[in-house]
N, C-alpha and C positions, 0 to 999 in steps of 0.2 A: 537389499534395497531395490526399489523399482526404478531402474535407470536405463537409458538407451544402450548402455554398454557396461562392461564389467568394471566395477569399482573394487579395488583391492584394499581392504581395511582389515586389520586383525580382529578375529572373533574373540581371542584371548590375548592379552598383553601381559608381559612380566617385567619386573625390574628388581634390582638390588638396592638396598638402602641401609647403610651401616652394616650391622650383622644380620639384618632381617631380609625377608623376601616379600614381594608384593605381586598379587595377581589381579587382573582386571577382566571381568566377564562382561561381554557386550549385551547380554540379556540374562535376567534371572531365570527365564524359562529354559536355559541351557542345562539347568540342574533339576528340572521337573521330572516327575516319575516317567512321563512319556519319553523324554529325551534319553533317560538312562536305559530304556529298553533297546536302544540302538547300540550295537557292539562297539563301533568305532567311537561313538560319543562317550560311552562308558569308559573306554580305554583312555581317551583324552583326559577326561575329568579325573580318573584314577591317577594317571601320571602327574597331572597338575597338582593334585592334593599331596602326593608323595614329595613333589618338589618343594611345595610351600612348607612342609614339615621337615625338610632336609632328610627325608627317608625314615624319619622316626615313626615308630608304631606304638609309642607309649600311650597310656590311657589318659594323658592330659587332655581335657576337653577343649573344644572350640567355644567361642562366645559370639552369639548373634546379637549385634548392637543396633538398637533403634529400628528394628523391622516392625512393620504392622503385622497384624495377626496372620494374614495370608502369606506374606513374605517369610515370616518366621517358620510357618509350617513347611513351606517349600524347602528352605535350606536345612531345617532340622531333619526332615525325612531323607533328603539327598545325602547328607553326610553320614547319617546312620547307615544308609545303603553302602557307603564307601568305607564303613568301619570306624567312624568317629562319633563320639558322643558330643552333643551340642547343648549348651545353656543359652538362654536368651534373656534380654532385659535392657535397661537403660544405661546411661553413662556411669562408670565407676572411677574411683580415684586411682585404682591400680588394676592392671590386667595380668599381673605376673603369674597368676594361677592358671592361665590359659595358654594353649599352644599357638592359637591363631585367632584373629578377630575377623568376623564376617560383618560387612556393613552395606547398606543399600545406597544407591546414588542420591536418594532423597534426604539423606542425613543432614541435619542442621545443628551446628555447634553453637551452644548458647554463650560460651565465653572462650577465651584463649586457652584456659587451663584444660578444657575438654579436648581441644584440638591438639595441644602439646602432649597430653597423656597418650593419645593414639600414636603420635609421631615418635615419642620416646620408646614406646613399646616395640615398634618396628626396629628402631635404631639399635635396641639392645638385644635383638635376635628373634623377636616374635614375627609371626606371619600375618599378612593382611590380605583378605580377599574382598574385592568390591564388586557388587552386582548392579548392573543398570536396571532400574525399575521404571517402566513406562510412566511418564509424568510430563508436566509442562517443561519444555526444553529450556526455559529461562532459568530453571533451577541449576543448570550447568554453570551458570555464571557465579553461583554462590559457593557454599561450603565445599562441595565435593571436589570440584576442579582445583580449588585453592589448596586442598590437601594433596591431590594427585600431582600437581606441579612439583611438589617436593621430590617426587619419584620420577620426574620426566615423563609422566603419563597424563592423559586427559581423555574425557569423553568428548567426542566431537558432536556437531549438530546434525544428526541423522539417526533415523530409527531403522534397524534391520527388520525387514518384512513388516512394515508398520500397519498393514491392512489386516493382519491376522495375529492371533495371540501366539502362534507357534509355527515355526518353519519345520515341516515334517522331516526334511532330509538335509543334513549339513555334512558336506564332504570334508574329510579331514586328511590333509597331506601327511604322509609318513616320512617325508624327506625335508630336513630343515632348510635346505637351500631354496625351496619354493616359497617360504614364508619370511625369511630373514630380511628381505628388502622392504617389508611393510613397516618402515619407520621413517621419520622425517629426514634424517641425513641421507639415507639411500635414495629417497624420492628427489631430494635436491640434486644429488649427483646425477641421477638419470635425466632430470630436466636440463641441467647445464650441458650435459653431453649432447642432448638432442638439439639444442639451439646453437651448437657450434656450426651446424649446417644452416646456410642462409635460406634454404627451402625445405624445412622439415615437413614430414607427412602430417597434414592437419588432423587427421583422425587419431593418429598415435599421440600427437601433441595434446589434443583435447583430452584424451584419457589420462595422460601424465599430469596435466594441470588440474583436472578435476580431482584426482587423488591427492595432489599436493595441497589443494585448497582446504580439504577436510582437515589436514594437519595444521595449516596456517591459522585457521579460524580459532583454534584454541591454544595457540602458542602464547606463552607469557614472556616476560622480559629476559628470561634466562637464554632465549634463543635469538636475541636481538642481532648478534653478529651474523648469524646465518641468514636472517631475514634481510638485513642491510645488503649482504652480498647478493641475495636473490634480486633485490630491487635494482641494484647497479647493473647486474648481468642482464636483466630484462631490458633496461633502458639502452644498454649497449647494442643489444640485438635490434631493437626498434630503429635506432638511429642508423645502424649499419645497413639495414635493409630498406630504408626509405619509407617510413610509415606515413609520412605527410607529403602529399602531392597536390599542388594547386588548391590548397585550403581544405582538402579532404583528408581525413585520417583513417588509418587501418585499411590500406589499399591492397594488401595481400591476405590470403585466407588465414594465415597464422597470426596476423597482427591483432585481430579482436580477442583471441585467446590470451595473448600476452597483456593486452590492455585490461582485461577483467582481472587477471592475476595481480596486476599493479594496484588496482583499486583496493584489493584485499590487503596487500602489503602496506599501503599507506595508513591503514587503521592499526597496524601492529608495530611498525618501526618507531623508535623514539621521535618525538616531534622535531628535534634538531636535524633529523635526516630527511624531513619532508620539505622539498623545495617547490617553487612554482613551476608547473609544466609550461613548456613553450607556448602552447595554444591558449593559455588563459587570457592573453591579450585580445584574442579573437572572440572568445566566449568563456565566461560571462563578460569579460572586458577588463581593461587595465585600470588600475587606480592611479589617479594623478597625485598632485601635491596635497596630501591630507595630513592632519595632525592626529597621531595615535594618542589616546588618552585613557583615563580610567573612569568608569561609570558605575553607579549603583542604581539598580532598577527594582521596583516593587511590582511584582507580577501576580496575576490571578490566573491559575491554570485550570483547565477542564479536560475531560476525556476527549480524545480524537480531535484535537485542535492544535494548530500552531499559534503560539503567542508571539507577536512581533516585539522586538526590543528596540527598533530604530537604529540598530548598530550593524556595522559591516566589518568583516575580517578580510583584509587583503590577502591575496594568494601568497603562500609561503611564510606568512607572518604568524608567530606563535602568540596566541592569546591565553589568558589565564582566567578561569572561572572559579569563584569562591562562594560557598554556601555555608550555612551554620552547621549542617550535619549531612552525611551522605544520603542521597536520594536516588537509588538505582533505577527507580521507575520514571525518573525525570531525565530527559535527554536534551542536549544542545544540538541543533541542526545548523550546519553551515551550508548555505545554498538553498535555493527553492526549486530548481529545475530537476525534480525528482524522478521524472519518467526515464526508465531505462531503455536505451536503444539496442540492447543485446538481441531482442527478438527480430530486429530489422537487419536486413543484409547490408553490410558495409560496402563502400566507404561512407563515413558519417561527417557531418558538419561540425560536430563537437564530440567530446569524450562520452562514452556510453553511460557512465555513471558520474555525476558531478556533485552529489550531496554527501557530506561527511557527518556522521552521527556519533555523539559521545555521551554515554551514560554517566551520570554524576554519582559514581560509586565512592568517591572520596570528597573530603571537604574542599580540596583544591584540585582542579583538573586543568591540564594543559590541552589546548585545542589548536589544530592547524589544518589548513586545507590547501592542496596544490592548485585549486581552482579559485579560491576565494568565494565569498558569498554573504548574503544577508543572514543575520543571526536570529534564530528562532528558539523558543523553548517549548517542549512538548512533553506530555505525560501519557504513559500507555496503560493506565489503570482506570477502572470505572469508579467514579465517586458521585455521591448525591449532591455534595456541596463543593464549591470551588476550593482549590488549594492555593493559599497565598504564601508566596515565598519572596525573600529578598536575595538578589543575586548581585555579586560584585564582578564587573568585567574589567580586566586590565589589558591594555594594548589594543584597543578597538577604535573605530571611528564611526561617525554618524553618516547616514545616507539620506538622500532627499526624500521628503515626505510631504504630501498634500493632504491636509486633514479637513473633513467637512465642517467641523465646528470651531476651527481656529486657523484662519487664513495666514496668520503671522508665521506659522510653522513652515509653510512653503517659502515664504520670503527669507527665512533664516537658513534654510537648508538647500535651496534650489541650485546654488552654485558649488555645492560640494562635489569634488571630482571623483565620484564613485560611480561605477557602471550601472547599478540597479537602484530603483527606488520604489516607493509604494504610494498609491492613491487610496486613502482611507475614507470610504463612504460610511454611512451609518451602519449598514449591515453587509458590506462588501469591501474586501481589501484586494486591490489590483496591483500585481507586481509586474513591472515592465522596465525597459531601459530608461535611465535617467535622461538621455538625450531625447527620447520620445516624450517624456514628461515635459521637458522644456519647450518642445514644439507645440504641445497642447496649450500650456500656459494657463488658460482659464478652465477651472474644473467645475464651475457651478452647475453647468448643464449635466455633466456626468453625475454629480451628487443628486440632482433633482430627478433625473430620469430613473436611475437605479434605485432610488428610495421609493419611487412610485412602483416600479416593477416588482421589487422584492416584497414590499408590504402587501401588494395585491396578490402576488403569488402565494404568500403565506396565508392570506385570507381564503383564497380559493381552494388551497390544499389542506386547510386546517392544520398547518404545520407551524408550531411555535418556534421562533428563531432563538436558539440557545447559544449560537456562536456565529460569528460573521462568515459568510461565504467567502471563498477565495478564488480569484482568477490569476493564473500565471501564464505569461507569454514566453514561448520557447522558440528557438530557431529550427528545431527538428523534433518530430514526434514519431513513435514506432510505426504508426500506420498513416502518417501525414494527415491525421484527422484529430479533432479534439478528443482529449482523454478525460472521462468523467470519473469523479470520486472526490477526494479532498486532498489538494485543491483541484479545481477544474483547470485543465491546461489547454491552451490554444497556440496556434502558430503566430509568430510575430507579424507575419504578413497581413494578418486579419485585425490588427489593433484598431485601425481607423474605422473599419466597418462594425466593430463591436462596441467601442467606447467613444467614438468621435464622429458619429454619422447618424444624427437623430432626426433630421428633417423628414426623411422617409426611411422607415425601419428596413434594415437589410436582412437577407437570409442568414448571414453570419450571426447577427444579433438574435434573430429568432431561434437559431440552433442553440445559442448560448443559454437563452432563457428556458428552452425546452430541457436542456441538461440540468439546469437548476431545479426544474420540476422533478426530473428523474431522481436526483440525489435527495429530494425532499419527500419522496414516497417511501413508505415502509419497505424494508428490504425483503421481508418474508411474505409479502402480499401477492403481487401480480407477476405474471410471466412477462417476458421482454416485450411481446406484442402489445399487451395491455398497457404496460408502463409507457411505451413510446407513444401510443395513441393518446392516452390520457394527458401526458406531459405536453404534447402538441396542441391538444384542445385547450388546456389551461393557459399555455403561452399565447394562443390566439385570443382567448378571452381577455387576458391582461393587456395585450396590445390594443385590442379594440377599445378599452377604457382610456388609453392614452392617445392613440391615433384613431379618431372617430371613423374614418373611412377605411380602416384596415380590413383587408380581405386576404386570408392566407393563400388563396388560389392565385392571387396576383403577385405573390412573391417570386422573384426571379430565381428559379432553381428549386422551387418547392415541389417535393414529391410526396403526396399524402401517404402516410403509412397505413397499413391495414387497420380497419375499424375507425379511422379518423373521420371519414365522411359521415358515417352513421352517428357517431358521438357528437360531431359538430352540428349536424342537423338537429339532434335532440337539444343541444345547447342553445341553438338559435330559435327554434320553433316550438319548444316545449316549455314546461315550467322553467323560469329563468335560472333557478339555482339548483336544479335537480342533480346535476353531476357534482356540484360543490357539496350539497348535503349528503349525497351518497358517499363521497370520499371521506366525509367526516366520520362516518361509521367505521371505515377501514383504517383510518389513521389513529384511531383510539388505541393506546397501548394495551388495553385490556381485551381487544378483539383477538380471538384465537383463529389464526389462519388455517385452512385445511391443508393437508399435505399434498393433495393432487391439484396441480395448477388449473385444470379444466373446471374443478369444483369452484374455484375462486371466481371464474368467469360467470358461472351460473348464479352464484350468490350475488355478485355485483349487479347482474341484470335484474334479478328478483327484487333487490333493494331499490333499484331505480324505479321499477314499476310501482312498488308500494309507496315510495315517497311522493312520486308525481301522480299516483292513481291513474296511470296510463299504461296500456299494454304495448311494450316495445318489442316483444318477442317475434311478432310477425316479420318485422323488418330485420332484426338482428340475427335471427336463425338462418337467414340466407347467406350470412357472412361467416358465421361460426355456429356449430351445432348447439342446440339447446334441447334438453330432454323433454319429452311429451308431457310428463307430469308437471314440469315447471311451467310450460306454456298453459296447461289447463288451470293451474293455480291462480293465474292472473287474467283469466278470460272475463272476469267480472268487470274489468276496466275497459274503457273504450280504446280501440286501436289508435296508435300514433299516426297522425296524418300530417304530411308536409303541405302547407297552403299552396294551392296551385296559382301560378302566375297568370295574369290575364293574357289572352292570345291577341297580342297587339296587331298581328298581321291581318287576322280576320276582322278585327274591329276596324282597322284601317279601310279594308275593302268595303265594309258595310257603310262607313261614313261617306266614302267616295260615292257609293251608290246613291245615298240620300242626297248628297251634294249635287250630283248631276241630274237629279230628278226634281229639283226645286228651281224656281226662277230667281236667280240672284243677279244683281247688277255686276258688270264686269269687274269693277274695282273691289267690290265685296268678295267676289269669287277669288280674286288674287290673294286678298288678305286671309280668307278662310283656308285657302290651299296652303299658305305658308304656316298657319297655325296647326293644321293637320299634320304636315310634315314635321314640324317642330315636336309635336306630341309623339309621333311615331319614333323619331330618332332621339327622344329624351333630351332635346336641346334646352338648356337653362338660360332664361333671360336675366 
């Protein structure tokens, strides 16, 4: 695997189950013809096969179960080379006529009997060899790992040499002591021994924890005792070494590593063992006197969106989610501050990861968070139509909500003692502290301004709004700058300038609207330079329709990105909708974007010229190259010209010349002098 340091994971794992034996291969390519040409690899596979058959060389065949055509060919030829005949096919009611079963990681059991037949075959003395086949890693949460858990094995979430089909050279140790530590219990023992020292080597600890996390992420309930012990031991180390100082956490180099490990453990230990962390009172905040109750919500889900439930789960409280049937592609999110602080050097103001996610793989799912948070439902599959579900929530509470179409909701919820709430505008949901919501109080201006901003942004970008945008305010971000995506995340210190300061628009609000523009532009279209310039131009256009005297150059802190000046001049002095109409072509889902980013720039300029029937290339090629043939193709259009401003200074001198060469009465001369000066300095009466 491509990692900054060596990760020690087994290439082949083995286990005993009943009277049978199990082998797990990390890649099906390990038994390809190319691999078998290496002497060490051939010897390894030969010994592994002898072990799985318990040394038997009988003519009893192997059976390749549920392989596709290519996979079946690979394993059939490989075991023929090793001296074994192999049949292949689908599920059977009995496998007693075979010495061993070969199955791919992509296998899907249609019912429990198919699963049990394989398990019984191994228990009664059969061999089982499983090969990982490159596929969507989500498949590891389905049939194959459920089977492997029975043997205390699992495929973890990582692909060996994932950028190539085959690793040309695999070194094989010939001494067992080198590989026997590649198991969960040994990794735990090494970790616990390391943190007995209050100042462990951060590099060594990093490697140990990274290896350990690959095991933890696929542990099931069979290892709950070991994971609980890991959780307790890790907390003992943090408290012993003073991880929290003056409101900042992870003050020593080893603390962030332990904190990341803890976030993994919280998703794996039983809910009863998850308690509120001490810092939850600081962020996201303590829950006061609230009534935990049961709720039933009818929700409409769509791809790549969080659906608000209006509910909050306090830190350390176990909630229960009930649905009519398992939906593994639907997830419960506890918490909204999803930006990871791991890339940022500690110490931090909050824990690096505060969102807990639970797939709904069962009809009833217990959920708990050591931080607490607003409850969302999300779906990670693409669908053409919304998915409607009914979810029952037990042991949750409501949080404050201000809703654009029903002011009574705020009146009913504003005094709930929950740390976070939501302002729900028509096409924007803002998540912020409940205390800040109470300070704002009147939300009508927020609803009005953002309704105008988003509707006009959508119009100028030819972007149909299929889901509400989201703003989330956080106390700390990885680069201390807004993070764009879904949702858009801003620092809490900027709340007033973004959503509560509309008399004169601020630079913070302008940046927020520009980011809305960027996330509304097709991902595969423009390079970063073009995206930034276009989004700034569109934001300026929108602002000018709301604040008539708006001038982006007068914004305090505005630093025009590359191409902005040229595109803004085109927007101001050319055909009024030229950029808007050009973008419409590129926002069309049927538009096929070129693979080379510079080609997109050329196409964009060409389309602007054709739509406006004006030649912009003379001006634009000074900023970014445009091929000669492109410039030639639009020479039939007149060159773009920026209207020249009158030269007021020379006009002033000319008027003064005329003034002193005519005979005026003294009073008249004073009045005329004043008028001339007023004109020159643009004084408005």
